[in-house]
N, C-alpha and C positions, 0 to 999 in steps of 0.2 A: 504494500500500500504506500502511495506517495506521501511525502511529508508536506509541510506548509511553508511558504515564504512569508515571514512577518516583516513588514516595514515599520521600524520603531523610531519615532521622533525622540530626540534627546535635547536637553536644555540648551537654549541659546545664551544663557547667562547663569542665573541662579540654579544650582543643582537641585533645589527643592521643587523645581518645576517638573521634574520627572513624575509620571503618573504611576499609581500602584500597579496597574495592568502592565505597563511597560517594564517595570522591574521584574514582575512575575514571568513575563515572556522571555526576557533575557536570562533569567535564572534557569528556565526549563529548556532553552534552545540547545540543540546538539552542536550548533556552529554559529558563531557571531562574526559577521562580515563588517569590517570597520574601515572607514576612509583613512584614518590614521590610528594605528593600534596604540600608539603612545598616548594620544588624547583619550581614546576610549578606555584604556586601562585605568586612568584616573577616575572616570565615572564608575566603572565596574567595581573598583576597589572601594569607592565611597559607599556603595550599596552592598558590599560584601558578596559580589557575584563572581563566581569562578567559572569561566567558560573558555572554550577554545576560540581565540581570536585569529582571524585570517584577514590579511590586507585586501581591500577591494576599493580601488580608487579609479579616477578617470584615466590613469595611464595604463592600467592593466585590465579594466573591466571588459574590454572587447575580447581579450584572450581567455578570461576566467568564467564568462557567463555560461558557456556550454558545460564546463566541468561542474559548476555549482548546480546547474539545472539537473544534471544527471544524478548528483548526490541527493537532491530533493526527491527525484523520482525513485531513488533507492530507499526512501523512507526517512531521511533526516529532516528535522525541523530546523530551518535556518532563519536567523534574525539579521536584518541589515540595518546598520546605523551609520550616520555621518558624524562629522565632528560636532555639529550643532544643528538643531532644527530637524525638519522632515526630509529624509532622503528622497531624491528626485526633484526637489525644489531647489534649483541652482546647485545641486549636489549629485554625486553618482547615485543611480538607482533605477532610472528609467529603463535602461537596456535590460537589466535583469528582470524587472517587473513585467516588461513586455514579453520577454522570452518565456517566462513561466506561465503567463496568462495564455499565450498562444499554444502552449503544451497542455493546457487544461489543469495546471497546478493551481491550487488554491492560494491566492495572494490576499493576505489580511494587512491592511494599513491601519495602524492605531492612530487615533486622534491625539494631538499633542502639540508641542512647542513649534513655533515658527516665528520669524521676526516680522514678516510683512503684515500680518493681521493686527498685532498690537500697535504697530506704527500707523496703520491706516485709521484705526478707531480713535487713537489718541490725537490724530492730526486735526480733528475738527472739520475735516472736509467730508463731503458726502460719501458714505460707504454702502449705500444701498445697491449701487452698481459700480464696479471697478474692474480694471484690467492689470494683470501682473506682467511686467516686462523684464524682470530680473536684471542681469547685467547687460548693459548696452555693448554692442561691438566696439572694440577700442579703435579700430580704423575702418576697414572695408565695410561698407553698408551702414555705417553709423548715421551719417547725415541723411541718407535716404529714409532710414527708419524713422528718424525724428520728424521728417517732413510728413510722413504718413500719419504720424500721431498729432499733427498740428491741429486737426479738427476733431480729434477724439473727444466725445462728450463725457466719457466716464473718468472718474478719478484714476490716476495712473500711479503705479508703484514700481520703483526702481531700486536695485541694490547698487552700491558704489563703494569703491575704495576711498579712504580718506585722502589719499595722495592725488586722486583725480576729481574729488568733489568740487573744488572751486572751478576747474575747467568745465566740468559738466554743467554747473549752474550758469556759468557765463554763456555756454552754448544754448542752454534753455532760454535765456533772455533773448538771444538772437532769433530763436525759432518760435517760441511761445509768447514772447513779449514780456517786458519788465514788470508789468502789473499782475501777471498770473500768480494766484495764490499757491503757496507751497509750504511743506513742512519737512524738516530734516531731523530724523530720529537717529540718535547715536547710542550705542551700547545698550540695546533693548534687554531688559531683565538683569542688568548688571548694576554694580554699585554706583557707577557714575552715569546712569541713564539720563539723557537730556533730549528735549524736543524744542527746536527752534522754528517758529512759525512766522510767516509774513509774505510779502511779495518776493518774487525772484530777485529783484534788484536789492531789496533789503537784506536778503540772505547772502547775496554776493558781497555786499558791503560788510556784513558781519564776519563772514569767513575770510575776508581779506585781512581782517584785524585779529582773528582768532583761529589759529591753526587747528583744523579738525583732526581728531584722533579716534581710533576704535572703528567698529563696524557700523556702516551707514545704511539707512533706508531713506530714500527720497519719496515723498508722497506729493504728487502734483495734481492740482485741480484740473478738471476737464475743460474743454473749450466751452465758453459761454454759449448758450443756445438762444436763438430768438424766441420771444414769447409767442405762444400759440395765438394765431389770429382768432379773434372772437367770431363766432358764427353770426355775422350781422344779418344774414338773410333768414335766420331761423324763424323770426316772427314777421317777416315781410308779407304784406298783403298781396296775395296772388291776384292778377288782373285777368 
């Protein structure tokens, strides 16, 4: 009988954000795939979990997917974790989940930590409809992608390096306009978590004077939409 692939979110900051179920799954897993075994070892040690850790990251996942799939088909229950957050969301995980799903293997993704949702809700920007863009291309296709998002009406979420944050905000000013509302979240769920809100130009000014550090989530307001035209003919007298 085939085993199960468990996709297990891990804390993006505070280790207490780990769910009871996630701890239980990791304790019972036959194999734990980790983006960085050194990082995951700290988490496992914190919760007293002893399990066999195997490296599974973006540089080896293409080569290891078939081997892991065969081991699950052989009956092993395998848990996949990344350094922080939910695997598959800007982290390794998609290829393995797709391969297992195509093979008919049960894939269970546990709900849990991710940086984008707390950043979105805390931003004060509309969160009833949003789109997640992750990390922008650093070079090829970057400008083209931004141009396609220029009229996007939904709130947009981006991940960014602190070293590229100022450049990205300046580019956002050029594409989306200086007055577009934005929020920059830093170090979600960590001791020095901060949220800076304002127009894009105000945030450019701020980070020109204050060097950003830590993991960054940018939440950008969608394009303003014209008000719906009132149905003026609704009560027009028909002749």
